[in-house]
Structures are given as structure tokens and as C-alpha cells.
N, C-alpha and C positions, 0 to 999 in steps of 0.2 A: 527507496524502501529497502533495498538489499543491504544498504550500509546502516541506516539509522534505525531500521526495525527488522534486523536480520532474523531474529528467532520467529517472529510472527510471519515473516515472508515465507520462510521454509516450512513453518507449521501449517501455513495455508495451502502452498503449492508444492510441497514435497522437498526432499533433500536433494534430488538430482537437479543440478544448476541449470542445465539446458531446458529440461522439462518444466521446471519452475518458471523460467523466463517466458516460455511459450504460454503457459497457462495464465500468468500474470498479464501478458499483453492481450490475450484473448479477453480476459475480464475487463480490462481497461477499454476495450473497444465497444463495450456494451453501455458505456456512460456518456453523458453529455459533457461538453467541454468544460462547463462551469463546475461540475462535479469533480472532474479530474483535476482542475485548478485548485479546488479546495483540498482535495486529497494530497495534492503535492505539497500545499502550504503545511498541512498537518505533518507530513513526512519530514519536511525541513525543520518544523518546530521541535520534532522528536529528537533532533541532534542535541537538544538541551534538556528534554524532558520526555522520557519514553512513554509517559501517559498519552501522548499525542498519537501513538502508534495505532491505537484502535480506530481513531478517525480516518486512518488511511484506507480502511477496508469497507466499513459499513457504518450506518447510523450517524448520530450527530457528530459533528456539525455539518457533515457533507451529504445529507440525504437528498 
């Protein structure tokens, strides 16, 4: 997410890199494995289309 959805990443968890990493990891710990797998796929797809970035955080298709 840091690479493919950089602006959304920092917009969500802040500009400080270390703090953002900790907050992102804590948020990821709250989700089931299948949700994380879906969000990872969205992040990878965002390399070609930034529209997929929103799916890395919440809502469809990874609810």
C-alpha cells in the first residue's frame, strides 16, 4: 500500500512513516485472513489503476 496507494496510505495513517506503519499494522490485525487477502489483491491491482486503492481500506469488494 505504501507504494501503490501512497497518498491514501499517508492520508489514512499520517505522514510520519514509523507511526503510519504501526497504525496500518494494528488495523490489519483486526481483519480476517480472507479480508486481508482481498485487500492485498486490490493494492496489487492499484499498480495499474489507482481506483483500486479505495478497496484496500474499506468497503467493496473486501467487506
